[in-house]
C-alpha positions as CSV (number, residue, x, y, z in Angstrom):
1,X,-16.1,-21.0,-36.6
2,X,-15.2,-21.5,-33.0
3,X,-16.2,-24.8,-31.5
4,X,-18.2,-24.9,-28.2
5,X,-16.0,-26.0,-25.4
6,X,-17.3,-29.0,-23.5
7,X,-19.7,-28.2,-20.6
8,X,-19.8,-24.5,-21.4
9,X,-21.7,-23.5,-18.2
10,X,-18.9,-24.6,-15.9
11,X,-17.5,-21.7,-13.8
12,X,-13.9,-22.4,-15.1
13,X,-14.4,-20.4,-18.4
14,X,-12.3,-17.3,-18.6
15,X,-12.8,-14.8,-21.4
16,X,-10.4,-11.9,-22.3
17,X,-11.8,-8.9,-24.2
18,X,-9.5,-6.3,-25.6
19,X,-11.5,-3.1,-25.8
20,X,-11.2,0.6,-25.2
21,X,-11.0,0.4,-21.4
22,X,-9.8,-2.1,-18.9
23,X,-12.0,-3.4,-16.1
24,X,-12.4,-6.8,-14.6
25,X,-15.7,-8.5,-13.8
26,X,-15.3,-11.3,-11.3
27,X,-18.2,-13.6,-12.1
28,X,-18.6,-17.0,-13.8
29,X,-16.5,-15.4,-16.5
30,X,-13.7,-12.9,-15.8
31,X,-14.1,-10.3,-18.6
32,X,-11.3,-8.0,-19.5
33,X,-11.8,-5.0,-21.8
34,X,-8.7,-3.5,-23.4
35,X,-9.2,-2.0,-27.0
36,X,-6.3,-0.7,-29.3
37,X,-7.8,2.6,-30.1
38,X,-8.3,4.3,-26.8
39,X,-11.6,5.9,-27.5
40,X,-14.6,5.7,-25.3
41,X,-17.0,2.8,-26.1
42,X,-20.2,3.3,-28.1
43,X,-23.0,1.1,-29.5
44,X,-23.2,0.5,-33.2
45,X,-26.4,1.7,-34.8
46,X,-27.8,-1.1,-37.0
47,X,-28.7,-4.8,-36.6
48,X,-27.4,-8.1,-37.9
49,X,-24.0,-9.4,-39.1
50,X,-22.3,-8.6,-42.4
51,X,-19.4,-10.3,-44.1
52,X,-16.0,-8.7,-44.0
53,X,-13.2,-8.4,-46.6
54,X,-12.2,-11.9,-47.7
55,X,-8.5,-10.9,-48.3
56,X,-8.1,-9.8,-44.6
57,X,-9.8,-13.0,-43.4
58,X,-7.3,-15.1,-45.4
59,X,-4.4,-13.1,-44.1
60,X,-5.4,-13.7,-40.5
61,X,-4.8,-17.5,-40.8
62,X,-1.1,-16.9,-41.0
63,X,-1.2,-16.0,-37.4
64,X,-3.2,-18.9,-36.0
65,X,-6.9,-19.7,-35.6
66,X,-8.3,-16.2,-35.8
67,X,-11.8,-15.3,-37.0
68,X,-13.0,-11.8,-37.9
69,X,-16.7,-10.8,-37.6
70,X,-18.3,-7.5,-38.7
71,X,-21.3,-6.7,-36.5
72,X,-24.0,-4.1,-36.8
73,X,-25.2,-3.7,-33.3
74,X,-25.2,-5.1,-29.7
75,X,-27.8,-7.7,-30.5
76,X,-25.6,-9.2,-33.3
77,X,-22.6,-9.2,-31.0
78,X,-24.5,-10.9,-28.1
79,X,-25.7,-13.6,-30.5
80,X,-22.1,-14.4,-31.5
81,X,-21.0,-14.4,-27.9
82,X,-23.8,-16.8,-27.0
83,X,-22.7,-19.1,-29.8
84,X,-19.0,-19.1,-28.9
85,X,-18.8,-18.7,-25.1
86,X,-22.4,-18.9,-24.0
87,X,-24.1,-16.0,-22.3
88,X,-25.1,-18.3,-19.5
89,X,-21.5,-18.3,-18.5
90,X,-21.5,-14.5,-17.9
91,X,-23.1,-12.9,-14.9
92,X,-25.5,-10.2,-16.0
93,X,-24.5,-10.0,-19.7
94,X,-26.8,-7.0,-20.3
95,X,-24.8,-5.0,-17.9
96,X,-21.4,-6.4,-18.8
97,X,-22.0,-5.6,-22.5
98,X,-24.1,-2.5,-22.0
99,X,-21.8,-0.6,-24.4
100,X,-19.5,-1.9,-27.1
101,X,-16.4,-0.2,-28.5
102,X,-16.4,2.0,-31.6
103,X,-13.4,0.3,-33.0
104,X,-12.1,-3.3,-33.6
105,X,-11.7,-5.4,-30.5
106,X,-10.5,-8.9,-29.6
107,X,-12.2,-11.7,-27.8
108,X,-10.6,-14.9,-26.7
109,X,-10.7,-17.1,-23.6
110,X,-9.7,-20.1,-21.6
111,X,-11.6,-23.1,-20.2
112,X,-10.1,-25.4,-17.5
113,X,-6.8,-23.6,-18.0
114,X,-6.7,-24.3,-21.7
115,X,-6.9,-21.8,-24.5
116,X,-10.2,-21.8,-26.5
117,X,-9.3,-22.7,-30.1
118,X,-10.2,-19.4,-31.8
119,X,-9.4,-15.7,-31.1
120,X,-12.2,-13.5,-32.5
121,X,-11.7,-10.0,-33.8
122,X,-15.0,-8.0,-33.8
123,X,-15.4,-4.9,-36.1
124,X,-18.3,-2.5,-35.9
125,X,-19.8,-2.3,-39.3
126,X,-19.7,1.5,-39.5
127,X,-15.9,1.6,-39.4
128,X,-15.3,-0.9,-42.2
129,X,-14.2,0.3,-45.7
130,X,-17.4,-1.1,-47.1
131,X,-19.4,1.4,-45.0
132,X,-17.9,4.3,-46.8
133,X,-16.6,5.8,-43.6
134,X,-12.9,6.4,-42.7
135,X,-12.0,4.5,-39.6
136,X,-9.6,7.2,-38.3
137,X,-12.2,9.9,-38.8
138,X,-14.8,7.9,-37.0
139,X,-12.5,7.1,-34.1
140,X,-11.6,10.8,-33.8
141,X,-15.4,11.5,-33.6
142,X,-15.4,13.5,-36.7
143,X,-13.8,16.4,-34.9
144,X,-11.4,17.0,-37.8
145,X,-13.7,16.1,-40.6
146,X,-15.2,12.9,-42.1
147,X,-12.6,12.9,-45.0
148,X,-9.0,13.2,-43.8
149,X,-5.7,13.6,-45.5
150,X,-3.2,10.7,-45.2
151,X,0.4,9.7,-45.7
152,X,-1.2,6.4,-47.0
153,X,-5.0,6.0,-47.4
154,X,-8.0,5.0,-45.3
155,X,-7.8,1.3,-46.4
156,X,-4.2,1.0,-45.2
157,X,-5.1,2.5,-41.8
158,X,-8.0,0.0,-41.5
159,X,-5.6,-2.9,-42.2
160,X,-3.1,-1.5,-39.7
161,X,-5.8,-1.5,-36.9
162,X,-6.9,-5.1,-37.8
163,X,-3.2,-6.2,-37.6
164,X,-3.0,-4.4,-34.3
165,X,-5.8,-6.7,-33.1
166,X,-4.0,-9.8,-34.5
167,X,-1.1,-9.1,-32.1
168,X,-3.6,-9.0,-29.2
169,X,-4.7,-12.6,-30.2
170,X,-1.3,-13.9,-28.9
171,X,-1.3,-15.3,-25.4
172,X,1.3,-12.9,-24.1
173,X,-1.2,-10.1,-24.6
174,X,-3.9,-11.7,-22.4
175,X,-4.5,-9.8,-19.2
176,X,-1.9,-7.9,-17.2
177,X,-1.6,-4.8,-15.1
178,X,-1.8,-1.2,-16.4
179,X,1.9,-1.0,-17.3
180,X,1.7,-4.3,-19.2
181,X,-1.5,-3.1,-21.0
182,X,0.3,0.1,-22.1
183,X,3.3,-1.8,-23.3
184,X,1.0,-4.2,-25.2
185,X,-0.7,-1.3,-27.0
186,X,2.6,0.1,-28.2
187,X,3.9,-3.4,-29.1
188,X,0.7,-4.0,-31.2
189,X,1.2,-0.8,-33.1
190,X,4.7,-1.6,-34.0
191,X,3.8,-5.2,-34.9
192,X,1.1,-4.1,-37.2
193,X,3.3,-1.6,-39.0
194,X,6.0,-4.2,-39.6
195,X,3.5,-6.7,-41.0
196,X,1.9,-4.4,-43.6
197,X,4.4,-1.7,-44.4
198,X,6.4,-1.8,-47.7
199,X,9.4,0.3,-48.7
200,X,7.0,2.5,-50.7
201,X,4.4,3.2,-48.0
202,X,6.3,2.8,-44.7
203,X,7.2,6.5,-44.2
204,X,3.6,7.5,-45.0
205,X,2.1,4.9,-42.7
206,X,4.5,5.9,-39.9
207,X,3.3,9.5,-40.2
208,X,-0.3,8.4,-40.1
209,X,0.3,6.2,-37.0
210,X,2.2,8.9,-35.1
211,X,-0.4,11.5,-35.9
212,X,-3.3,9.2,-34.9
213,X,-1.7,8.2,-31.6
214,X,-0.8,11.8,-30.7
215,X,-4.4,12.9,-31.2
216,X,-6.1,10.0,-29.5
217,X,-3.6,10.1,-26.6
218,X,-4.1,13.8,-26.0
219,X,-7.8,14.0,-26.5
220,X,-9.6,10.7,-26.2
221,X,-7.7,7.7,-24.9
222,X,-7.8,5.9,-21.6
223,X,-4.5,5.5,-19.7
224,X,-3.4,2.2,-21.4
225,X,-3.7,3.9,-24.8
226,X,-1.8,7.1,-24.0
227,X,1.1,5.9,-26.2
228,X,1.6,8.8,-28.5
229,X,5.1,9.8,-27.3
230,X,6.4,6.2,-26.8
231,X,5.2,5.2,-30.3
232,X,6.7,8.3,-31.8
233,X,10.0,7.7,-30.0
234,X,10.0,4.2,-31.4
235,X,9.3,5.3,-35.0
236,X,10.6,8.8,-35.6
237,X,14.4,8.8,-36.3
238,X,14.4,12.4,-35.0
239,X,13.6,11.1,-31.5
240,X,17.2,9.9,-31.3
241,X,16.8,7.2,-28.7
242,X,14.4,9.1,-26.4
243,X,12.5,7.0,-23.9
244,X,9.7,7.6,-21.4
245,X,8.1,5.4,-18.6
246,X,4.4,4.5,-18.7
247,X,3.8,6.6,-15.6
248,X,5.5,9.6,-17.0
249,X,3.7,9.3,-20.4
250,X,0.3,8.9,-18.8
251,X,0.8,11.8,-16.4
252,X,2.0,14.0,-19.2
253,X,-1.0,13.3,-21.5
254,X,-3.5,13.7,-18.6
255,X,-2.1,17.1,-17.6
256,X,-1.8,18.3,-21.1
257,X,-5.4,17.3,-21.8
258,X,-6.6,19.3,-18.8
259,X,-4.6,22.3,-20.1
260,X,-6.1,22.0,-23.5
261,X,-9.6,21.7,-22.1
262,X,-9.2,24.7,-19.9
263,X,-7.8,26.9,-22.7
264,X,-10.5,25.8,-25.1
265,X,-13.2,26.8,-22.6
266,X,-11.6,30.1,-21.9
267,X,-11.6,31.1,-25.6
268,X,-15.0,29.5,-26.5
269,X,-17.9,31.7,-27.4
270,X,-20.3,29.3,-25.8
271,X,-20.2,26.7,-23.0
272,X,-19.0,23.9,-25.3
273,X,-16.0,24.7,-27.5
274,X,-16.4,24.0,-31.2
275,X,-13.9,22.0,-33.1
276,X,-12.4,25.2,-34.5
277,X,-12.0,26.6,-31.0
278,X,-10.4,23.4,-29.9
279,X,-7.9,23.5,-32.7
280,X,-7.3,27.2,-32.0
281,X,-6.6,26.4,-28.4
282,X,-4.1,23.8,-29.4
283,X,-2.3,26.1,-31.8
284,X,-2.1,28.9,-29.3
285,X,-0.7,26.5,-26.6
286,X,1.8,25.3,-29.2
287,X,2.9,28.9,-29.8
288,X,3.4,29.4,-26.1
289,X,5.3,26.1,-25.8
290,X,7.7,27.2,-28.6
291,X,8.1,30.6,-27.0
292,X,8.9,29.1,-23.6
293,X,5.9,30.9,-22.0
294,X,3.7,27.9,-21.4
295,X,2.2,27.8,-17.9
296,X,1.9,25.8,-15.8
297,X,5.2,24.0,-16.5
298,X,4.3,20.3,-17.3
299,X,6.9,17.7,-18.2
300,X,6.6,16.7,-21.8
301,X,3.7,19.1,-22.4
302,X,5.6,21.2,-25.0
303,X,6.4,18.2,-27.2
304,X,2.9,16.9,-26.9
305,X,1.4,20.2,-27.9
306,X,3.7,20.5,-30.9
307,X,3.1,16.9,-31.9
308,X,-0.6,17.3,-31.5
309,X,-0.8,20.5,-33.6
310,X,1.4,18.8,-36.3
311,X,-1.0,15.8,-36.2
312,X,-4.1,17.9,-36.8
313,X,-2.3,19.7,-39.7
314,X,-1.4,16.2,-41.1
315,X,-5.0,14.9,-41.1
316,X,-6.9,18.2,-41.6
317,X,-4.6,20.7,-43.3
318,X,-7.5,22.9,-44.5
319,X,-9.1,23.1,-41.1
320,X,-5.8,23.7,-39.4
321,X,-5.0,26.5,-41.9
322,X,-8.3,28.2,-41.2
323,X,-7.6,28.4,-37.5
324,X,-4.0,29.5,-38.0
325,X,-5.2,32.3,-40.3
326,X,-7.6,33.6,-37.6
327,X,-5.2,33.5,-34.7
């Protein structure tokens, strides 16, 4: 339980929120959103607080004074924020917290230049293992199914994401510009892998991480979370020392995302492409990339499309095979 800092209403309190997008609110509190997953924010659907897995809570203590809270909706989250930082410290909290992330996010802060004792990791209830949902499937919006195939299993990917947030509880991940945020996201991914991987599951977990980051970077993520290539370069021995700058990676994913969207709309039977039409668009663009006929020419687009198509086949082999059969 975090202790209330003295005189919580003073305008020297500074809170850092790591969430799915980065924006700064200059008010009594400076609030910073920067979440690991890179998916657009959304509001959880139920009310109240629920306990989380005791084993993970115990593991967190190895890394400092970290608390983990599972919450059901915005009301429950705001109640916790009022308890820990005080909503009176935040200008227009209803607007500031109008939407909450789909995925785990981190809250910490400073008062009078000193770090508040506890870093808090918040987890929406509907992405916990206890909910019966698979967190990767939820964060990919169910586009590739509610039950995915894995190199490991849903419980391991959940632990990986929690450990990702543990890294964000360290002071060197508080704040920073876009380039620092991008670096922090990649760093947190690698930290989490090293903390939970074993010799038996490491290769499978690497495959899950690379596939997840390729899909989210290409289809959902904001700029700071477009890390699919840099994460793959760090983890895949076949990358053979490749590197890419933040600006290059972000530009490549944005341009490839536009290309995928345009092609999916072009082949769709209706205004909004279905998930099958989206996958078909990706597989067709992959074929063009491998044939050297992809237009327009975009730096890194071929390897993104190939990696993205492989990622879909990794998590949803049946869906991918259906589309490949119909091409």
